[in-house]
C-alpha positions as CSV (number, residue, x, y, z in Angstrom):
1,M,-56.1,47.2,37.0
2,I,-53.7,44.5,38.4
3,E,-54.9,41.6,40.4
4,F,-53.1,38.6,41.9
5,S,-55.5,35.8,43.0
6,N,-53.8,33.1,45.2
7,V,-50.6,33.3,43.1
8,S,-47.7,31.0,43.9
9,K,-44.5,30.6,41.9
10,V,-42.1,27.7,42.3
11,Y,-39.1,27.6,39.9
12,K,-37.9,24.3,38.4
13,N,-35.0,24.2,40.9
14,G,-37.6,24.0,43.7
15,T,-37.3,27.7,44.8
16,A,-40.6,29.0,46.1
17,A,-40.5,32.6,45.1
18,L,-44.1,33.6,45.9
19,N,-46.6,31.9,48.1
20,D,-50.4,32.3,47.8
21,V,-50.2,36.1,47.1
22,S,-53.5,37.9,46.6
23,L,-53.7,41.7,46.0
24,K,-55.4,44.2,43.8
25,I,-54.0,47.5,42.4
26,D,-56.7,49.8,41.0
27,D,-56.4,52.0,37.9
28,G,-54.6,55.3,38.8
29,E,-53.0,54.0,42.0
30,F,-49.3,54.6,42.9
31,V,-48.0,51.6,44.8
32,F,-44.5,50.9,46.2
33,V,-43.4,47.3,46.5
34,V,-40.7,46.8,49.1
35,G,-38.9,43.9,50.7
36,P,-35.4,42.5,51.3
37,S,-33.3,40.7,48.7
38,G,-34.8,37.4,47.8
39,A,-38.3,38.4,49.1
40,G,-39.9,37.7,45.7
41,K,-40.0,41.3,44.3
42,S,-38.3,40.3,41.0
43,T,-40.6,37.4,40.5
44,F,-43.6,39.8,41.1
45,I,-42.3,42.0,38.3
46,K,-41.6,39.1,35.9
47,L,-45.2,37.8,36.4
48,L,-46.5,41.3,35.7
49,L,-44.5,41.5,32.5
50,R,-45.5,37.9,31.6
51,E,-41.8,36.9,31.6
52,E,-42.8,34.1,33.9
53,I,-46.1,32.2,34.5
54,S,-47.5,31.5,37.9
55,T,-47.4,27.9,39.1
56,S,-50.8,28.3,40.5
57,G,-53.4,31.2,40.9
58,I,-54.3,33.9,38.4
59,V,-52.5,37.1,37.3
60,E,-54.6,39.7,35.6
61,V,-53.2,43.0,34.2
62,N,-55.2,45.6,32.1
63,G,-58.0,43.1,31.6
64,H,-55.7,40.3,30.4
65,N,-55.4,36.9,32.1
66,L,-51.7,36.4,31.9
67,T,-51.9,32.8,33.2
68,N,-53.5,31.5,30.0
69,M,-52.3,34.1,27.6
70,K,-51.1,32.8,24.2
71,R,-47.5,33.6,23.2
72,R,-48.6,35.6,20.2
73,Q,-50.6,37.9,22.4
74,I,-47.7,38.9,24.6
75,P,-46.1,41.7,22.5
76,K,-49.4,43.5,22.2
77,F,-50.1,43.2,25.9
78,R,-46.6,44.6,26.8
79,R,-47.3,47.7,24.7
80,S,-49.9,48.6,27.3
81,L,-47.1,48.8,29.9
82,G,-44.2,51.2,30.3
83,V,-41.2,49.6,32.0
84,V,-38.3,51.4,33.6
85,F,-35.3,49.4,34.8
86,Q,-32.4,50.0,37.2
87,D,-29.8,49.8,34.5
88,F,-31.5,52.2,32.1
89,R,-31.1,49.9,29.0
90,L,-30.5,52.8,26.6
91,I,-29.1,52.0,23.1
92,P,-25.6,53.5,23.3
93,N,-25.2,54.5,19.6
94,M,-28.5,56.3,19.5
95,S,-29.2,59.9,20.5
96,V,-31.7,60.7,23.3
97,Y,-34.3,61.5,20.7
98,D,-33.8,58.3,18.8
99,N,-33.8,56.2,22.0
100,V,-37.3,57.5,22.8
101,A,-38.5,57.4,19.2
102,F,-37.3,53.8,18.8
103,A,-40.1,52.7,21.2
104,L,-42.6,54.2,18.7
105,R,-40.9,53.0,15.5
106,V,-41.1,49.3,16.6
107,T,-44.9,49.7,16.8
108,N,-45.2,51.3,13.4
109,V,-46.2,54.7,14.6
110,S,-46.1,57.3,11.7
111,S,-43.1,59.7,11.4
112,K,-45.5,62.6,11.9
113,D,-46.7,61.3,15.2
114,I,-43.1,60.5,16.3
115,R,-42.0,64.1,15.5
116,R,-44.9,65.4,17.6
117,R,-44.8,62.9,20.5
118,V,-41.0,62.6,21.3
119,P,-40.3,66.4,21.9
120,Y,-43.4,66.6,24.1
121,I,-42.3,63.6,26.2
122,L,-38.7,64.9,26.5
123,G,-40.1,68.2,27.7
124,L,-42.2,66.4,30.2
125,V,-39.2,64.8,31.8
126,G,-37.0,67.9,31.6
127,L,-34.8,66.9,28.8
128,A,-35.9,69.2,25.9
129,G,-32.4,70.5,25.5
130,K,-30.8,67.0,25.4
131,A,-32.5,65.5,22.4
132,R,-29.3,65.3,20.3
133,S,-27.1,64.2,23.2
134,M,-25.7,60.6,23.3
135,P,-26.3,58.5,26.4
136,E,-22.6,58.6,27.4
137,Q,-22.8,62.4,27.6
138,L,-25.6,62.3,30.2
139,S,-25.5,61.9,34.0
140,G,-27.0,58.8,35.6
141,G,-30.1,60.8,36.6
142,E,-30.5,62.1,33.0
143,Q,-30.2,58.6,31.6
144,Q,-32.9,57.4,33.9
145,R,-35.1,60.3,32.7
146,V,-34.5,59.1,29.1
147,A,-35.6,55.6,30.1
148,L,-38.7,57.1,31.8
149,A,-39.5,59.1,28.6
150,R,-39.1,55.9,26.5
151,A,-41.5,54.1,28.9
152,L,-44.0,57.0,28.7
153,V,-44.0,57.7,25.0
154,N,-46.6,55.0,24.1
155,N,-49.0,56.5,26.6
156,P,-49.2,53.3,28.7
157,Q,-51.9,52.4,31.2
158,V,-49.3,51.2,33.7
159,I,-45.7,52.2,34.5
160,I,-43.7,49.5,36.1
161,A,-40.5,50.8,37.7
162,D,-38.0,48.2,38.8
163,E,-35.5,49.8,41.2
164,P,-35.4,52.9,39.0
165,T,-33.3,54.8,41.6
166,G,-30.8,52.0,42.2
167,N,-28.0,53.4,39.9
168,I,-28.3,57.1,40.5
169,D,-27.2,59.5,43.3
170,P,-29.4,59.6,46.3
171,E,-30.2,63.3,45.9
172,L,-31.6,62.5,42.4
173,S,-33.7,59.6,43.6
174,Y,-36.4,61.9,45.0
175,E,-36.6,63.8,41.6
176,I,-37.2,60.5,39.7
177,V,-40.0,59.4,42.2
178,D,-41.4,62.9,42.2
179,L,-41.6,62.8,38.4
180,L,-43.4,59.4,38.6
181,N,-45.7,61.0,41.1
182,E,-46.6,63.8,38.6
183,I,-47.2,61.2,35.9
184,N,-49.5,59.3,38.3
185,K,-51.5,62.5,38.9
186,C,-52.4,62.4,35.2
187,G,-54.1,59.0,35.7
188,T,-51.3,56.5,34.9
189,T,-51.0,53.6,37.3
190,V,-47.5,53.4,38.8
191,V,-46.0,50.3,40.4
192,M,-42.5,50.9,41.8
193,V,-40.3,48.2,43.3
194,T,-37.6,49.5,45.6
195,H,-35.4,48.7,48.6
196,E,-35.1,52.4,49.6
197,H,-37.4,52.6,52.6
198,D,-36.3,56.2,53.4
199,L,-37.3,57.3,50.0
200,V,-40.7,55.5,50.2
201,S,-41.4,57.3,53.5
202,Q,-41.2,60.7,51.8
203,F,-44.3,59.9,49.7
204,N,-47.8,59.2,51.1
205,H,-48.5,56.2,48.9
206,R,-49.7,52.6,49.4
207,V,-46.8,50.2,50.2
208,I,-46.9,46.5,49.7
209,S,-44.2,44.8,51.7
210,I,-43.1,41.3,50.7
211,A,-41.0,38.9,52.7
212,E,-40.2,35.3,52.0
213,G,-42.6,35.2,49.1
214,S,-45.7,36.5,51.0
215,V,-47.3,39.9,51.5
216,V,-46.6,40.9,55.1
217,S,-48.2,44.3,55.1
218,D,-50.2,46.5,52.7
219,G,-51.1,50.1,53.3
220,V,-49.9,53.6,53.8
221,D,-49.0,53.1,57.4
222,W,-46.7,50.1,56.6
223,R,-43.9,51.1,58.9
224,S,-46.1,50.9,62.0
225,R,-47.0,47.3,61.4
């Protein structure tokens, strides 16, 4: 569960990024967050990841109050999340298999569990035959699937996708969101930030629209508002 209660964020330079935002995302929901550049979407993501702290109000994710969370608690909290970025963030000198396995190794998962889990996840995202390939040998869409596999391999409660289709061809964007849709059907909460309104319109999900730091609409019928 994700809940923002009267959350505002003002940066040290005086920029007011979010203004008194209150919203709740339930377990198992798929939610798009849309809005123009500078609307506050990036700050919204940073607060979810506890990269930033709200100036006022309370942010809760997976039962954790992020507003008063101790620094030592942050790594464990982040392991409950799977994060997919626009720029893939793959390790270039590691194979597809090792890029995904790396997310398990840093949390001291046993070699036996890694050998079981990684092939399963690669099969789930349609990359079973690419395990030994290097990132440079993959298309943009395939690289994003590796990034998605890496986000999924720890079986997170929440997937946060920050503009995951921004660096891939438009025809592949639908495939990535459709894959996120299938993951959501298995019970994982998905929060996807995007500026691609046409893509959002192809899926019947809740849409939170942000403008100038405030939520201006929230619902499935967002375009009619």
